[in-house]
DOPA-434888 format. One record per residue (C-alpha): z, y, x. Coordinates in steps of 0.05 Angstrom, whole numbers. Layout:
DOPA-434888
((Z; Y; X))
...
***
This chain:
DOPA-434888
((-335; -742; -196))
((-300; -716; -135))
((-291; -772; -84))
((-265; -757; -18))
((-291; -799; 36))
((-251; -770; 93))
((-175; -755; 91))
((-139; -728; 33))
((-74; -688; 30))
((-27; -706; -24))
((26; -657; -42))
((85; -670; -88))
((144; -628; -110))
((194; -644; -163))
((268; -652; -180))
((303; -699; -136))
((320; -768; -149))
((324; -837; -126))
((268; -877; -110))
((212; -823; -103))
((188; -843; -34))
((178; -917; -60))
((145; -897; -121))
((95; -848; -84))
((82; -898; -30))
((71; -957; -80))
((13; -916; -112))
((-18; -905; -40))
((-12; -980; -27))
((-39; -999; -91))
((-100; -953; -78))
((-107; -978; -8))
((-95; -910; 24))
((-67; -910; 92))
((-12; -858; 109))
((-39; -818; 173))
((24; -768; 173))
((72; -752; 121))
((132; -703; 116))
((191; -698; 60))
((244; -653; 48))
((299; -648; -2))
((332; -582; -15))
((400; -608; -35))
((425; -539; -60))
((370; -540; -112))
((362; -615; -119))
((290; -611; -104))
((242; -658; -69))
((179; -640; -26))
((126; -688; 3))
((62; -681; 38))
((22; -737; 65))
((-49; -740; 94))
((-82; -806; 78))
((-148; -841; 91))
((-179; -896; 50))
((-173; -970; 82))
((-228; -991; 27))
((-269; -960; -28))
((-256; -880; -31))
((-205; -857; -88))
((-228; -802; -138))
((-177; -747; -122))
((-166; -735; -198))
((-150; -812; -206))
((-101; -812; -152))
((-70; -749; -179))
((-64; -786; -243))
((-32; -851; -214))
((19; -810; -180))
((36; -764; -243))
((45; -827; -281))
((101; -856; -235))
((142; -786; -228))
((175; -738; -275))
((137; -691; -324))
((168; -629; -280))
((135; -659; -219))
((73; -621; -192))
((19; -663; -156))
((-37; -642; -116))
((-91; -682; -82))
((-136; -644; -40))
((-190; -649; 13))
((-190; -634; 87))
((-239; -574; 85))
((-256; -506; 114))
((-233; -465; 56))
((-269; -399; 42))
((-230; -333; 60))
((-243; -261; 57))
((-205; -217; 105))
((-188; -150; 86))
((-184; -93; 145))
((-180; -20; 156))
((-182; 3; 228))
((-142; -41; 275))
((-182; -102; 307))
((-125; -140; 334))
((-109; -190; 276))
((-181; -191; 248))
((-208; -203; 320))
((-162; -264; 330))
((-178; -295; 265))
((-262; -282; 278))
((-252; -312; 349))
((-211; -376; 319))
((-263; -386; 264))
((-324; -379; 316))
((-296; -435; 361))
((-280; -483; 303))
((-205; -471; 309))
((-192; -443; 242))
((-184; -493; 185))
((-226; -445; 138))
((-286; -402; 146))
((-287; -326; 140))
((-345; -314; 88))
((-338; -241; 92))
((-297; -181; 119))
((-284; -127; 68))
((-257; -55; 96))
((-243; 13; 72))
((-269; 47; 137))
((-330; 31; 175))
((-299; 26; 248))
((-299; -52; 253))
((-372; -61; 225))
((-397; -79; 300))
((-341; -126; 319))
((-349; -167; 256))
((-425; -172; 256))
((-426; -197; 328))
((-396; -257; 298))
((-445; -262; 247))
((-399; -249; 189))
((-420; -208; 134))
((-385; -137; 131))
((-374; -96; 67))
((-350; -25; 72))
((-317; -4; 8))
((-294; 68; 19))
((-236; 96; -16))
((-264; 169; -1))
((-266; 210; -69))
((-243; 150; -108))
((-180; 144; -148))
((-138; 81; -126))
((-159; 46; -192))
((-234; 60; -176))
((-230; 39; -106))
((-190; -26; -119))
((-243; -45; -172))
((-295; -36; -123))
((-253; -72; -69))
((-243; -130; -118))
((-316; -133; -141))
((-336; -149; -70))
((-285; -199; -58))
((-300; -232; -118))
((-374; -240; -101))
((-352; -288; -41))
((-309; -328; -85))
((-256; -341; -32))
((-195; -387; -40))
((-152; -338; 0))
((-151; -267; 19))
((-121; -243; 87))
((-98; -177; 93))
((-110; -165; 170))
((-74; -99; 175))
((-105; -78; 115))
((-71; -6; 102))
((-72; 7; 23))
((-24; -22; -21))
((-51; -73; -81))
((-36; -61; -146))
((1; -115; -190))
((-63; -124; -229))
((-98; -142; -162))
((-45; -190; -141))
((-42; -224; -207))
((-121; -237; -199))
((-103; -277; -135))
((-34; -305; -146))
((-3; -333; -89))
((-69; -334; -51))
((-63; -267; -13))
((-28; -267; 57))
((-2; -201; 94))
((21; -189; 163))
((69; -135; 180))
((116; -117; 236))
((185; -146; 229))
((223; -76; 231))
((217; -73; 156))
((257; -47; 124))
((301; -26; 188))
((239; 16; 212))
((203; 33; 149))
((153; 83; 146))
((112; 118; 197))
((115; 100; 274))
((159; 41; 271))
((149; 29; 345))
((173; 96; 362))
((233; 91; 318))
((245; 22; 353))
((242; 54; 421))
((292; 109; 401))
((339; 55; 376))
((332; 14; 439))
((314; -52; 406))
((309; -117; 449))
((267; -154; 404))
((205; -141; 364))
((165; -186; 318))
((125; -199; 260))
((122; -230; 195))
((69; -265; 152))
((84; -273; 77))
((47; -282; 11))
((40; -216; -25))
((76; -202; -91))
((90; -142; -132))
((152; -130; -91))
((121; -91; -31))
((135; -133; 34))
((185; -181; -3))
((139; -237; -14))
((153; -310; 6))
((154; -316; 84))
((104; -361; 115))
((111; -350; 187))
((152; -301; 242))
((160; -292; 311))
((193; -244; 363))
((180; -224; 430))
((233; -194; 481))
((227; -121; 504))
((270; -78; 546))
((290; -8; 570))
((224; -3; 614))
((180; -7; 549))
((144; 58; 525))
((132; 61; 453))
((57; 46; 470))
((77; -16; 511))
((121; -33; 449))
((58; -27; 403))
((16; -70; 445))
((69; -126; 445))
((76; -117; 371))
((2; -128; 363))
((3; -190; 404))
((55; -222; 365))
((25; -194; 297))
((-41; -235; 310))
((-10; -299; 331))
((36; -299; 270))
((-21; -280; 224))
((-67; -337; 251))
((-9; -387; 246))
((5; -367; 175))
((-65; -375; 154))
((-69; -442; 189))
((-11; -468; 155))
((-33; -447; 88))
((-106; -471; 95))
((-78; -537; 116))
((-35; -546; 55))
((31; -543; 91))
((62; -490; 55))
((102; -499; -12))
((125; -442; -53))
((199; -449; -78))
((219; -388; -117))
((226; -333; -68))
((221; -377; -7))
((177; -427; 26))
((180; -500; 52))
((132; -508; 114))
((109; -572; 144))
((90; -554; 216))
***
């Protein structure tokens, strides 16, 4: 039986109705669980309620499954209830050749500031091996040379599956995953890209931005879905630029914001702060 002796995270989303907070907190009180922090939100247009709380036992620890069942018993049959433990969940990072997003995640993991642990880096080029191995993280090179897309993806997924990750992070991984690969890890793949899409789709987005004289550049982290770069957004940010920026300087500014946005998105997901809500997300920061 899974009994949590530290904090637990209680997550509820369901159709909104009168008395939900009272019912949920009543169960927590009955189980002698102290609410350390909590957030709630009602999407008025959809009539949907979201709740996240961190709780700690004031007495005997409560089995997570028993607490989940107690909460489900006082909520509607449409409610989704999860009780999860604060833990460093395993993640696999996929990369190609660019080091900035991967390097940021490796550093945060190394100093204990990532609420997860990178169990492996899988890449379709060997360029980043030295960087990864400096952090003592396994590096797996799965080359796509001479392979069909299907054969390479099968090898990639075989390597990933061997590490049993809870989430996969695409840190500037420059190959598009198939629908079958995405379905294998539904709502568990996080991607980062520049916010120019779709306005500056295709090659050399920063040069396109330079030509247009943009004043803001940014990045977007999102869950991966079958619709390319249209998955639910987790985090975004921008940084100002001006007429003095060359395309190269814009690219550097873009890399800086990309790595910070991806790191924030990974933190939010690993800390169970993100609810999927159709094509959107509800994020409790």
